[in-house]
N, CA, C, O and the ligand as a Tripos MOL2 file, in Angstrom:
@<TRIPOS>MOLECULE
protein
  285   283    72     0     0
PROTEIN
NO_CHARGES

@<TRIPOS>ATOM
      1 N         -31.5300   -2.0650  -10.7910 N.3       1 MET1
      2 CA        -30.3450   -2.0140   -9.9270 C.3       1 MET1
      3 C         -29.2460   -1.1490  -10.5410 C.2       1 MET1
      4 O         -28.9470   -1.2320  -11.7320 O.2       1 MET1
      5 N         -28.6720   -0.3350   -9.7020 N.am      2 ALA2
      6 CA        -27.5980    0.5310  -10.1880 C.3       2 ALA2
      7 C         -26.3290   -0.3000  -10.3740 C.2       2 ALA2
      8 O         -26.0860   -1.2790   -9.6680 O.2       2 ALA2
      9 N         -25.5690    0.1090  -11.3070 N.am      3 HIS3
     10 CA        -24.3130   -0.5810  -11.5570 C.3       3 HIS3
     11 C         -23.3070   -0.1990  -10.4730 C.2       3 HIS3
     12 O         -23.0530    0.9800  -10.2280 O.2       3 HIS3
     13 N         -22.7540   -1.1990   -9.8460 N.am      4 LYS4
     14 CA        -21.7850   -0.9260   -8.7890 C.3       4 LYS4
     15 C         -20.3720   -1.2260   -9.2920 C.2       4 LYS4
     16 O         -20.0700   -2.3300   -9.7440 O.2       4 LYS4
     17 N         -19.5440   -0.2310   -9.2010 N.am      5 LYS5
     18 CA        -18.1630   -0.4030   -9.6690 C.3       5 LYS5
     19 C         -17.3300   -1.1140   -8.6070 C.2       5 LYS5
     20 O         -17.5270   -0.9370   -7.4050 O.2       5 LYS5
     21 N         -16.4290   -1.8950   -9.0770 N.am      6 LYS6
     22 CA        -15.4580   -2.4910   -8.1530 C.3       6 LYS6
     23 C         -14.2850   -1.5400   -8.0450 C.2       6 LYS6
     24 O         -13.2670   -1.7010   -8.7180 O.2       6 LYS6
     25 N         -14.4420   -0.5660   -7.2020 N.am      7 ALA7
     26 CA        -13.4410    0.4990   -7.1740 C.3       7 ALA7
     27 C         -12.4300    0.3400   -6.0480 C.2       7 ALA7
     28 O         -11.4010    1.0150   -6.0510 O.2       7 ALA7
     29 N         -12.6990   -0.5300   -5.0950 N.am      8 GLY8
     30 CA        -11.7660   -0.7160   -3.9910 C.3       8 GLY8
     31 C         -11.6200    0.5600   -3.1790 C.2       8 GLY8
     32 O         -12.5740    1.3260   -3.0390 O.2       8 GLY8
     33 N         -10.4250    0.7880   -2.6450 N.am      9 THR9
     34 CA        -10.2200    1.9580   -1.8030 C.3       9 THR9
     35 C         -10.2180    3.2470   -2.6080 C.2       9 THR9
     36 O         -10.3830    4.3290   -2.0460 O.2       9 THR9
     37 N         -10.0350    3.1440   -3.9060 N.am     10 ALA10
     38 CA        -10.0230    4.3370   -4.7520 C.3      10 ALA10
     39 C         -11.4300    4.7990   -5.0790 C.2      10 ALA10
     40 O         -11.6170    5.8180   -5.7430 O.2      10 ALA10
     41 N         -12.4100    4.0570   -4.6180 N.am     11 GLY11
     42 CA        -13.7960    4.3880   -4.8980 C.3      11 GLY11
     43 C         -14.2280    5.7390   -4.3610 C.2      11 GLY11
     44 O         -15.1980    6.3270   -4.8400 O.2      11 GLY11
     45 N         -13.5090    6.2240   -3.3710 N.am     12 ARG12
     46 CA        -13.8690    7.5150   -2.7850 C.3      12 ARG12
     47 C         -13.6660    8.6640   -3.7570 C.2      12 ARG12
     48 O         -14.2100    9.7500   -3.5610 O.2      12 ARG12
     49 N         -12.8930    8.4320   -4.7940 N.am     13 TYR13
     50 CA        -12.6810    9.4810   -5.7810 C.3      13 TYR13
     51 C         -13.8340    9.5740   -6.7820 C.2      13 TYR13
     52 O         -13.8930   10.4990   -7.5920 O.2      13 TYR13
     53 N         -14.7310    8.6220   -6.7160 N.am     14 GLY14
     54 CA        -15.8620    8.6600   -7.6360 C.3      14 GLY14
     55 C         -15.4110    8.6240   -9.0760 C.2      14 GLY14
     56 O         -14.4500    7.9300   -9.4080 O.2      14 GLY14
     57 N         -16.0800    9.3490   -9.9240 N.am     15 PRO15
     58 CA        -15.7260    9.2880  -11.3430 C.3      15 PRO15
     59 C         -14.5970   10.2390  -11.7150 C.2      15 PRO15
     60 O         -14.2750   10.3860  -12.8940 O.2      15 PRO15
     61 N         -14.0000   10.8760  -10.7380 N.am     16 ARG16
     62 CA        -12.9570   11.8500  -11.0590 C.3      16 ARG16
     63 C         -11.6280   11.1910  -11.3950 C.2      16 ARG16
     64 O         -11.4240   10.0070  -11.1300 O.2      16 ARG16
     65 N         -10.7640   11.9390  -11.9580 N.am     17 TYR17
     66 CA         -9.3560   11.6060  -12.2110 C.3      17 TYR17
     67 C          -9.1340   10.5340  -13.2700 C.2      17 TYR17
     68 O          -7.9890   10.2640  -13.6310 O.2      17 TYR17
     69 N         -10.1700    9.9350  -13.7620 N.am     18 GLY18
     70 CA         -9.9510    8.9480  -14.8280 C.3      18 GLY18
     71 C          -9.7360    7.5500  -14.2850 C.2      18 GLY18
     72 O          -9.3920    7.3620  -13.1180 O.2      18 GLY18
     73 N          -9.9400    6.6010  -15.1260 N.am     19 ARG19
     74 CA         -9.9390    5.2070  -14.7170 C.3      19 ARG19
     75 C          -8.5420    4.7020  -14.3820 C.2      19 ARG19
     76 O          -8.3530    3.9710  -13.4100 O.2      19 ARG19
     77 N          -7.5820    5.0920  -15.1830 N.am     20 LYS20
     78 CA         -6.2270    4.5780  -14.9940 C.3      20 LYS20
     79 C          -5.6340    5.0300  -13.6720 C.2      20 LYS20
     80 O          -5.0400    4.2370  -12.9410 O.2      20 LYS20
     81 N          -5.8000    6.3150  -13.3700 N.am     21 ILE21
     82 CA         -5.1880    6.8440  -12.1540 C.3      21 ILE21
     83 C          -5.8500    6.2530  -10.9210 C.2      21 ILE21
     84 O          -5.1950    6.0500   -9.8990 O.2      21 ILE21
     85 N          -7.1460    5.9760  -11.0120 N.am     22 ARG22
     86 CA         -7.8160    5.3800   -9.8610 C.3      22 ARG22
     87 C          -7.3740    3.9280   -9.6540 C.2      22 ARG22
     88 O          -7.2640    3.4380   -8.5300 O.2      22 ARG22
     89 N          -7.1300    3.2750  -10.7680 N.am     23 TYR23
     90 CA         -6.6350    1.9050  -10.6680 C.3      23 TYR23
     91 C          -5.2740    1.8960   -9.9870 C.2      23 TYR23
     92 O          -4.9770    1.0140   -9.1810 O.2      23 TYR23
     93 N          -4.4600    2.8750  -10.3160 N.am     24 LYS24
     94 CA         -3.1250    2.9790   -9.7550 C.3      24 LYS24
     95 C          -3.2070    3.2510   -8.2490 C.2      24 LYS24
     96 O          -2.4760    2.6510   -7.4620 O.2      24 LYS24
     97 N          -4.0810    4.1370   -7.8720 N.am     25 VAL25
     98 CA         -4.2820    4.4520   -6.4570 C.3      25 VAL25
     99 C          -4.6870    3.2080   -5.6880 C.2      25 VAL25
    100 O          -4.1910    2.9470   -4.5910 O.2      25 VAL25
    101 N          -5.5850    2.4540   -6.2730 N.am     26 ARG26
    102 CA         -6.0530    1.2430   -5.5920 C.3      26 ARG26
    103 C          -4.9160    0.2440   -5.4100 C.2      26 ARG26
    104 O          -4.7780   -0.3760   -4.3560 O.2      26 ARG26
    105 N          -4.1150    0.1000   -6.4440 N.am     27 THR27
    106 CA         -2.9980   -0.8430   -6.3670 C.3      27 THR27
    107 C          -2.0060   -0.4290   -5.2930 C.2      27 THR27
    108 O          -1.5470   -1.2530   -4.5020 O.2      27 THR27
    109 N          -1.6860    0.8400   -5.2770 N.am     28 VAL28
    110 CA         -0.7230    1.3610   -4.3090 C.3      28 VAL28
    111 C          -1.2710    1.2490   -2.8950 C.2      28 VAL28
    112 O          -0.5610    0.8330   -1.9790 O.2      28 VAL28
    113 N          -2.5340    1.6210   -2.7170 N.am     29 GLU29
    114 CA         -3.0940    1.6030   -1.3720 C.3      29 GLU29
    115 C          -3.2620    0.1900   -0.8390 C.2      29 GLU29
    116 O          -3.1880   -0.0410    0.3680 O.2      29 GLU29
    117 N          -3.4790   -0.7180   -1.7100 N.am     30 LYS30
    118 CA         -3.5930   -2.1080   -1.3060 C.3      30 LYS30
    119 C          -2.2430   -2.6110   -0.7920 C.2      30 LYS30
    120 O          -2.1650   -3.3040    0.2230 O.2      30 LYS30
    121 N          -1.1960   -2.2500   -1.5090 N.am     31 ALA31
    122 CA          0.1500   -2.6580   -1.1150 C.3      31 ALA31
    123 C           0.5510   -1.9990    0.1960 C.2      31 ALA31
    124 O           1.2250   -2.5960    1.0360 O.2      31 ALA31
    125 N           0.1220   -0.7590    0.3470 N.am     32 GLN32
    126 CA          0.4720    0.0080    1.5310 C.3      32 GLN32
    127 C          -0.2040   -0.5690    2.7740 C.2      32 GLN32
    128 O           0.3840   -0.6100    3.8550 O.2      32 GLN32
    129 N          -1.4090   -1.0000    2.6050 N.am     33 ARG33
    130 CA         -2.2090   -1.5070    3.6990 C.3      33 ARG33
    131 C          -1.7810   -2.9090    4.1300 C.2      33 ARG33
    132 O          -1.7540   -3.2330    5.3180 O.2      33 ARG33
    133 N          -1.4510   -3.7260    3.1400 N.am     34 GLY34
    134 CA         -1.1230   -5.1130    3.4300 C.3      34 GLY34
    135 C           0.1950   -5.2480    4.1510 C.2      34 GLY34
    136 O           1.0570   -4.3720    4.0820 O.2      34 GLY34
    137 N           0.3360   -6.3460    4.8340 N.am     35 LYS35
    138 CA          1.5840   -6.6040    5.5330 C.3      35 LYS35
    139 C           2.6810   -6.9330    4.5220 C.2      35 LYS35
    140 O           2.4750   -7.6770    3.5640 O.2      35 LYS35
    141 N           3.8140   -6.3690    4.7640 N.am     36 GLN36
    142 CA          4.9320   -6.6250    3.8770 C.3      36 GLN36
    143 C           5.9890   -7.4550    4.5940 C.2      36 GLN36
    144 O           6.1310   -7.3980    5.8150 O.2      36 GLN36
    145 N           6.7150   -8.2160    3.8120 N.am     37 GLU37
    146 CA          7.6800   -9.1290    4.3990 C.3      37 GLU37
    147 C           8.9970   -8.4310    4.6930 C.2      37 GLU37
    148 O           9.5360   -7.7050    3.8570 O.2      37 GLU37
    149 N           9.4970   -8.6620    5.8800 N.am     38 CYS38
    150 CA         10.7750   -8.0830    6.2760 C.3      38 CYS38
    151 C          11.9120   -8.8460    5.5920 C.2      38 CYS38
    152 O          11.9710  -10.0730    5.6780 O.2      38 CYS38
    153 N          12.8100   -8.1330    4.9160 N.am     39 PRO39
    154 CA         13.9340   -8.8170    4.2560 C.3      39 PRO39
    155 C          14.9770   -9.3000    5.2540 C.2      39 PRO39
    156 O          15.8670  -10.0740    4.9020 O.2      39 PRO39
    157 N          14.8710   -8.8540    6.4750 N.am     40 ASN40
    158 CA         15.8360   -9.2170    7.5110 C.3      40 ASN40
    159 C          15.4220  -10.5000    8.2500 C.2      40 ASN40
    160 O          16.2190  -11.4280    8.3860 O.2      40 ASN40
    161 N          14.1840  -10.5410    8.7180 N.am     41 CYS41
    162 CA         13.7540  -11.7000    9.5020 C.3      41 CYS41
    163 C          12.6430  -12.4980    8.8230 C.2      41 CYS41
    164 O          12.2930  -13.5840    9.2850 O.2      41 CYS41
    165 N          12.0970  -11.9810    7.7510 N.am     42 GLY42
    166 CA         11.1010  -12.7200    6.9930 C.3      42 GLY42
    167 C           9.6860  -12.6290    7.5350 C.2      42 GLY42
    168 O           8.7610  -13.2090    6.9660 O.2      42 GLY42
    169 N           9.5140  -11.9060    8.6290 N.am     43 LYS43
    170 CA          8.1820  -11.7710    9.2090 C.3      43 LYS43
    171 C           7.3800  -10.6860    8.4820 C.2      43 LYS43
    172 O           7.9360   -9.7280    7.9450 O.2      43 LYS43
    173 N           6.0940  -10.8620    8.4840 N.am     44 HIS44
    174 CA          5.2310   -9.8630    7.8360 C.3      44 HIS44
    175 C           4.8100   -8.8190    8.8690 C.2      44 HIS44
    176 O           3.6330   -8.6870    9.2030 O.2      44 HIS44
    177 N           5.7850   -8.0990    9.3530 N.am     45 LYS45
    178 CA          5.4730   -7.1210   10.3960 C.3      45 LYS45
    179 C           6.0260   -5.7550   10.0560 C.2      45 LYS45
    180 O           6.4430   -5.0040   10.9370 O.2      45 LYS45
    181 N           6.0260   -5.4440    8.7930 N.am     46 ILE46
    182 CA          6.5560   -4.1580    8.3640 C.3      46 ILE46
    183 C           5.5210   -3.0650    8.5730 C.2      46 ILE46
    184 O           4.3650   -3.1790    8.1650 O.2      46 ILE46
    185 N           5.9730   -2.0160    9.2140 N.am     47 LYS47
    186 CA          5.1070   -0.8670    9.4130 C.3      47 LYS47
    187 C           5.7170    0.3160    8.6820 C.2      47 LYS47
    188 O           6.9270    0.5310    8.7380 O.2      47 LYS47
    189 N           4.8920    1.0710    8.0070 N.am     48 ARG48
    190 CA          5.4070    2.2290    7.2820 C.3      48 ARG48
    191 C           5.5010    3.4080    8.2350 C.2      48 ARG48
    192 O           4.4950    3.8490    8.7900 O.2      48 ARG48
    193 N           6.7140    3.9160    8.4220 N.am     49 LEU49
    194 CA          6.9180    5.0380    9.3350 C.3      49 LEU49
    195 C           6.6800    6.3650    8.6380 C.2      49 LEU49
    196 O           5.9940    7.2460    9.1550 O.2      49 LEU49
    197 N           7.2500    6.4870    7.4780 N.am     50 ALA50
    198 CA          7.1360    7.7180    6.7050 C.3      50 ALA50
    199 C           7.3420    7.3390    5.2490 C.2      50 ALA50
    200 O           7.5030    6.1680    4.9050 O.2      50 ALA50
    201 N           7.3340    8.3390    4.4210 N.am     51 GLN51
    202 CA          7.5180    8.0540    3.0010 C.3      51 GLN51
    203 C           8.8880    7.4270    2.7760 C.2      51 GLN51
    204 O           9.9170    8.0580    3.0210 O.2      51 GLN51
    205 N           8.8940    6.2090    2.3190 N.am     52 GLY52
    206 CA         10.1490    5.5460    2.0010 C.3      52 GLY52
    207 C          10.8610    4.9200    3.1910 C.2      52 GLY52
    208 O          11.9340    4.3390    3.0270 O.2      52 GLY52
    209 N          10.2880    5.0250    4.3810 N.am     53 ILE53
    210 CA         10.9350    4.4350    5.5550 C.3      53 ILE53
    211 C           9.9820    3.4340    6.2090 C.2      53 ILE53
    212 O           8.8320    3.7550    6.5100 O.2      53 ILE53
    213 N          10.4820    2.2230    6.4210 N.am     54 PHE54
    214 CA          9.6640    1.1670    6.9920 C.3      54 PHE54
    215 C          10.3940    0.5670    8.1810 C.2      54 PHE54
    216 O          11.6240    0.5260    8.2170 O.2      54 PHE54
    217 N           9.6280    0.1090    9.1410 N.am     55 GLU55
    218 CA         10.2370   -0.5300   10.2910 C.3      55 GLU55
    219 C           9.5960   -1.8870   10.5150 C.2      55 GLU55
    220 O           8.3830   -2.0500   10.3900 O.2      55 GLU55
    221 N          10.4290   -2.8500   10.8440 N.am     56 CYS56
    222 CA          9.9300   -4.1800   11.1470 C.3      56 CYS56
    223 C           9.6410   -4.2710   12.6340 C.2      56 CYS56
    224 O          10.4940   -3.9560   13.4630 O.2      56 CYS56
    225 N           8.4350   -4.7040   12.9640 N.am     57 ARG57
    226 CA          8.0840   -4.8270   14.3740 C.3      57 ARG57
    227 C           8.5390   -6.1650   14.9420 C.2      57 ARG57
    228 O           8.4290   -6.4120   16.1430 O.2      57 ARG57
    229 N           9.0350   -7.0000   14.0900 N.am     58 GLY58
    230 CA          9.5420   -8.2860   14.5510 C.3      58 GLY58
    231 C          10.9710   -8.1750   15.0370 C.2      58 GLY58
    232 O          11.2980   -8.6220   16.1360 O.2      58 GLY58
    233 N          11.8270   -7.5740   14.2110 N.am     59 CYS59
    234 CA         13.2480   -7.5250   14.5490 C.3      59 CYS59
    235 C          13.7620   -6.1010   14.7270 C.2      59 CYS59
    236 O          14.9140   -5.9000   15.1120 O.2      59 CYS59
    237 N          12.9240   -5.1230   14.4510 N.am     60 GLY60
    238 CA         13.3200   -3.7440   14.6760 C.3      60 GLY60
    239 C          14.1320   -3.1120   13.5590 C.2      60 GLY60
    240 O          14.5860   -1.9740   13.6830 O.2      60 GLY60
    241 N          14.3170   -3.8400   12.4740 N.am     61 ALA61
    242 CA         15.1180   -3.3160   11.3760 C.3      61 ALA61
    243 C          14.4000   -2.1620   10.6850 C.2      61 ALA61
    244 O          13.1870   -2.1910   10.4750 O.2      61 ALA61
    245 N          15.1790   -1.1580   10.3430 N.am     62 LYS62
    246 CA         14.6210   -0.0480    9.5700 C.3      62 LYS62
    247 C          14.9900   -0.2600    8.0970 C.2      62 LYS62
    248 O          16.1470   -0.5050    7.7560 O.2      62 LYS62
    249 N          14.0100   -0.1630    7.2720 N.am     63 ILE63
    250 CA         14.2070   -0.4410    5.8570 C.3      63 ILE63
    251 C          13.7710    0.7590    5.0380 C.2      63 ILE63
    252 O          12.7270    1.3590    5.2920 O.2      63 ILE63
    253 N          14.5690    1.0900    4.0760 N.am     64 THR64
    254 CA         14.1370    2.1460    3.1570 C.3      64 THR64
    255 C          13.6250    1.5000    1.8890 C.2      64 THR64
    256 O          14.1370    0.4750    1.4390 O.2      64 THR64
    257 N          12.6340    2.1010    1.3380 N.am     65 GLY65
    258 CA         12.0520    1.5660    0.1120 C.3      65 GLY65
    259 C          11.5610    2.7070   -0.7350 C.2      65 GLY65
    260 O          11.9960    3.8460   -0.5650 O.2      65 GLY65
    261 N          10.6620    2.4150   -1.6450 N.am     66 ASN66
    262 CA         10.0570    3.5240   -2.3630 C.3      66 ASN66
    263 C           8.9370    4.0900   -1.4890 C.2      66 ASN66
    264 O           8.7820    3.6800   -0.3390 O.2      66 ASN66
    265 N           8.1820    4.9980   -2.0100 N.am     67 ALA67
    266 CA          7.2710    5.7750   -1.1760 C.3      67 ALA67
    267 C           6.2410    4.9140   -0.4270 C.2      67 ALA67
    268 O           5.8640    5.2470    0.6970 O.2      67 ALA67
    269 N           5.7970    3.8460   -1.0200 N.am     68 TYR68
    270 CA          4.6670    3.1390   -0.4140 C.3      68 TYR68
    271 C           4.9300    1.6640   -0.1190 C.2      68 TYR68
    272 O           4.2560    1.0670    0.7210 O.2      68 TYR68
    273 N           5.8890    1.0880   -0.7940 N.am     69 THR69
    274 CA          6.1840   -0.3250   -0.5490 C.3      69 THR69
    275 C           7.6840   -0.5160   -0.4810 C.2      69 THR69
    276 O           8.4510    0.3640   -0.8720 O.2      69 THR69
    277 N           8.1010   -1.6680    0.0170 N.am     70 ILE70
    278 CA          9.5380   -1.8980    0.0990 C.3      70 ILE70
    279 C          10.0550   -2.6650   -1.0950 C.2      70 ILE70
    280 O          11.2580   -2.8950   -1.2190 O.2      70 ILE70
    281 N           9.1480   -3.0630   -1.9800 N.am     71 LYS71
    282 CA          9.6110   -3.8020   -3.1440 C.3      71 LYS71
    283 C           9.6070   -2.9440   -4.3910 C.2      71 LYS71
    284 O           9.9720   -3.4180   -5.4670 O.2      71 LYS71
    285 ZN         12.2160   -8.1310   10.5920 Zn       72 ZN72
@<TRIPOS>BOND
     1     1     2 1
     2     2     3 1
     3     3     4 2
     4     3     5 am
     5     5     6 1
     6     6     7 1
     7     7     8 2
     8     7     9 am
     9     9    10 1
    10    10    11 1
    11    11    12 2
    12    11    13 am
    13    13    14 1
    14    14    15 1
    15    15    16 2
    16    15    17 am
    17    17    18 1
    18    18    19 1
    19    19    20 2
    20    19    21 am
    21    21    22 1
    22    22    23 1
    23    23    24 2
    24    23    25 am
    25    25    26 1
    26    26    27 1
    27    27    28 2
    28    27    29 am
    29    29    30 1
    30    30    31 1
    31    31    32 2
    32    31    33 am
    33    33    34 1
    34    34    35 1
    35    35    36 2
    36    35    37 am
    37    37    38 1
    38    38    39 1
    39    39    40 2
    40    39    41 am
    41    41    42 1
    42    42    43 1
    43    43    44 2
    44    43    45 am
    45    45    46 1
    46    46    47 1
    47    47    48 2
    48    47    49 am
    49    49    50 1
    50    50    51 1
    51    51    52 2
    52    51    53 am
    53    53    54 1
    54    54    55 1
    55    55    56 2
    56    55    57 am
    57    57    58 1
    58    58    59 1
    59    59    60 2
    60    59    61 am
    61    61    62 1
    62    62    63 1
    63    63    64 2
    64    63    65 am
    65    65    66 1
    66    66    67 1
    67    67    68 2
    68    67    69 am
    69    69    70 1
    70    70    71 1
    71    71    72 2
    72    71    73 am
    73    73    74 1
    74    74    75 1
    75    75    76 2
    76    75    77 am
    77    77    78 1
    78    78    79 1
    79    79    80 2
    80    79    81 am
    81    81    82 1
    82    82    83 1
    83    83    84 2
    84    83    85 am
    85    85    86 1
    86    86    87 1
    87    87    88 2
    88    87    89 am
    89    89    90 1
    90    90    91 1
    91    91    92 2
    92    91    93 am
    93    93    94 1
    94    94    95 1
    95    95    96 2
    96    95    97 am
    97    97    98 1
    98    98    99 1
    99    99   100 2
   100    99   101 am
   101   101   102 1
   102   102   103 1
   103   103   104 2
   104   103   105 am
   105   105   106 1
   106   106   107 1
   107   107   108 2
   108   107   109 am
   109   109   110 1
   110   110   111 1
   111   111   112 2
   112   111   113 am
   113   113   114 1
   114   114   115 1
   115   115   116 2
   116   115   117 am
   117   117   118 1
   118   118   119 1
   119   119   120 2
   120   119   121 am
   121   121   122 1
   122   122   123 1
   123   123   124 2
   124   123   125 am
   125   125   126 1
   126   126   127 1
   127   127   128 2
   128   127   129 am
   129   129   130 1
   130   130   131 1
   131   131   132 2
   132   131   133 am
   133   133   134 1
   134   134   135 1
   135   135   136 2
   136   135   137 am
   137   137   138 1
   138   138   139 1
   139   139   140 2
   140   139   141 am
   141   141   142 1
   142   142   143 1
   143   143   144 2
   144   143   145 am
   145   145   146 1
   146   146   147 1
   147   147   148 2
   148   147   149 am
   149   149   150 1
   150   150   151 1
   151   151   152 2
   152   151   153 am
   153   153   154 1
   154   154   155 1
   155   155   156 2
   156   155   157 am
   157   157   158 1
   158   158   159 1
   159   159   160 2
   160   159   161 am
   161   161   162 1
   162   162   163 1
   163   163   164 2
   164   163   165 am
   165   165   166 1
   166   166   167 1
   167   167   168 2
   168   167   169 am
   169   169   170 1
   170   170   171 1
   171   171   172 2
   172   171   173 am
   173   173   174 1
   174   174   175 1
   175   175   176 2
   176   175   177 am
   177   177   178 1
   178   178   179 1
   179   179   180 2
   180   179   181 am
   181   181   182 1
   182   182   183 1
   183   183   184 2
   184   183   185 am
   185   185   186 1
   186   186   187 1
   187   187   188 2
   188   187   189 am
   189   189   190 1
   190   190   191 1
   191   191   192 2
   192   191   193 am
   193   193   194 1
   194   194   195 1
   195   195   196 2
   196   195   197 am
   197   197   198 1
   198   198   199 1
   199   199   200 2
   200   199   201 am
   201   201   202 1
   202   202   203 1
   203   203   204 2
   204   203   205 am
   205   205   206 1
   206   206   207 1
   207   207   208 2
   208   207   209 am
   209   209   210 1
   210   210   211 1
   211   211   212 2
   212   211   213 am
   213   213   214 1
   214   214   215 1
   215   215   216 2
   216   215   217 am
   217   217   218 1
   218   218   219 1
   219   219   220 2
   220   219   221 am
   221   221   222 1
   222   222   223 1
   223   223   224 2
   224   223   225 am
   225   225   226 1
   226   226   227 1
   227   227   228 2
   228   227   229 am
   229   229   230 1
   230   230   231 1
   231   231   232 2
   232   231   233 am
   233   233   234 1
   234   234   235 1
   235   235   236 2
   236   235   237 am
   237   237   238 1
   238   238   239 1
   239   239   240 2
   240   239   241 am
   241   241   242 1
   242   242   243 1
   243   243   244 2
   244   243   245 am
   245   245   246 1
   246   246   247 1
   247   247   248 2
   248   247   249 am
   249   249   250 1
   250   250   251 1
   251   251   252 2
   252   251   253 am
   253   253   254 1
   254   254   255 1
   255   255   256 2
   256   255   257 am
   257   257   258 1
   258   258   259 1
   259   259   260 2
   260   259   261 am
   261   261   262 1
   262   262   263 1
   263   263   264 2
   264   263   265 am
   265   265   266 1
   266   266   267 1
   267   267   268 2
   268   267   269 am
   269   269   270 1
   270   270   271 1
   271   271   272 2
   272   271   273 am
   273   273   274 1
   274   274   275 1
   275   275   276 2
   276   275   277 am
   277   277   278 1
   278   278   279 1
   279   279   280 2
   280   279   281 am
   281   281   282 1
   282   282   283 1
   283   283   284 2
@<TRIPOS>SUBSTRUCTURE
     1 MET1         2 RESIDUE 1 A MET
     2 ALA2         6 RESIDUE 1 A ALA
     3 HIS3        10 RESIDUE 1 A HIS
     4 LYS4        14 RESIDUE 1 A LYS
     5 LYS5        18 RESIDUE 1 A LYS
     6 LYS6        22 RESIDUE 1 A LYS
     7 ALA7        26 RESIDUE 1 A ALA
     8 GLY8        30 RESIDUE 1 A GLY
     9 THR9        34 RESIDUE 1 A THR
    10 ALA10       38 RESIDUE 1 A ALA
    11 GLY11       42 RESIDUE 1 A GLY
    12 ARG12       46 RESIDUE 1 A ARG
    13 TYR13       50 RESIDUE 1 A TYR
    14 GLY14       54 RESIDUE 1 A GLY
    15 PRO15       58 RESIDUE 1 A PRO
    16 ARG16       62 RESIDUE 1 A ARG
    17 TYR17       66 RESIDUE 1 A TYR
    18 GLY18       70 RESIDUE 1 A GLY
    19 ARG19       74 RESIDUE 1 A ARG
    20 LYS20       78 RESIDUE 1 A LYS
    21 ILE21       82 RESIDUE 1 A ILE
    22 ARG22       86 RESIDUE 1 A ARG
    23 TYR23       90 RESIDUE 1 A TYR
    24 LYS24       94 RESIDUE 1 A LYS
    25 VAL25       98 RESIDUE 1 A VAL
    26 ARG26      102 RESIDUE 1 A ARG
    27 THR27      106 RESIDUE 1 A THR
    28 VAL28      110 RESIDUE 1 A VAL
    29 GLU29      114 RESIDUE 1 A GLU
    30 LYS30      118 RESIDUE 1 A LYS
    31 ALA31      122 RESIDUE 1 A ALA
    32 GLN32      126 RESIDUE 1 A GLN
    33 ARG33      130 RESIDUE 1 A ARG
    34 GLY34      134 RESIDUE 1 A GLY
    35 LYS35      138 RESIDUE 1 A LYS
    36 GLN36      142 RESIDUE 1 A GLN
    37 GLU37      146 RESIDUE 1 A GLU
    38 CYS38      150 RESIDUE 1 A CYS
    39 PRO39      154 RESIDUE 1 A PRO
    40 ASN40      158 RESIDUE 1 A ASN
    41 CYS41      162 RESIDUE 1 A CYS
    42 GLY42      166 RESIDUE 1 A GLY
    43 LYS43      170 RESIDUE 1 A LYS
    44 HIS44      174 RESIDUE 1 A HIS
    45 LYS45      178 RESIDUE 1 A LYS
    46 ILE46      182 RESIDUE 1 A ILE
    47 LYS47      186 RESIDUE 1 A LYS
    48 ARG48      190 RESIDUE 1 A ARG
    49 LEU49      194 RESIDUE 1 A LEU
    50 ALA50      198 RESIDUE 1 A ALA
    51 GLN51      202 RESIDUE 1 A GLN
    52 GLY52      206 RESIDUE 1 A GLY
    53 ILE53      210 RESIDUE 1 A ILE
    54 PHE54      214 RESIDUE 1 A PHE
    55 GLU55      218 RESIDUE 1 A GLU
    56 CYS56      222 RESIDUE 1 A CYS
    57 ARG57      226 RESIDUE 1 A ARG
    58 GLY58      230 RESIDUE 1 A GLY
    59 CYS59      234 RESIDUE 1 A CYS
    60 GLY60      238 RESIDUE 1 A GLY
    61 ALA61      242 RESIDUE 1 A ALA
    62 LYS62      246 RESIDUE 1 A LYS
    63 ILE63      250 RESIDUE 1 A ILE
    64 THR64      254 RESIDUE 1 A THR
    65 GLY65      258 RESIDUE 1 A GLY
    66 ASN66      262 RESIDUE 1 A ASN
    67 ALA67      266 RESIDUE 1 A ALA
    68 TYR68      270 RESIDUE 1 A TYR
    69 THR69      274 RESIDUE 1 A THR
    70 ILE70      278 RESIDUE 1 A ILE
    71 LYS71      282 RESIDUE 1 A LYS
    72 ZN72       285 GROUP 0 **** ****
């Protein structure tokens, strides 16, 4: 049996870029994909509009954050 890496979403990069950077990509992409909590209404309905801009689909609040997450 071939050894299967637990690479998550960063697995598409294969063995390139080194282990650390792929781990970082996976962490970031996981945060980006998951629902984030709105600081205004507390609902997990944050949608990422653009880099650093997020919108809550619950209350409509626009939130600025860092590039991929609001925390
Ligand atoms: Zn909200």
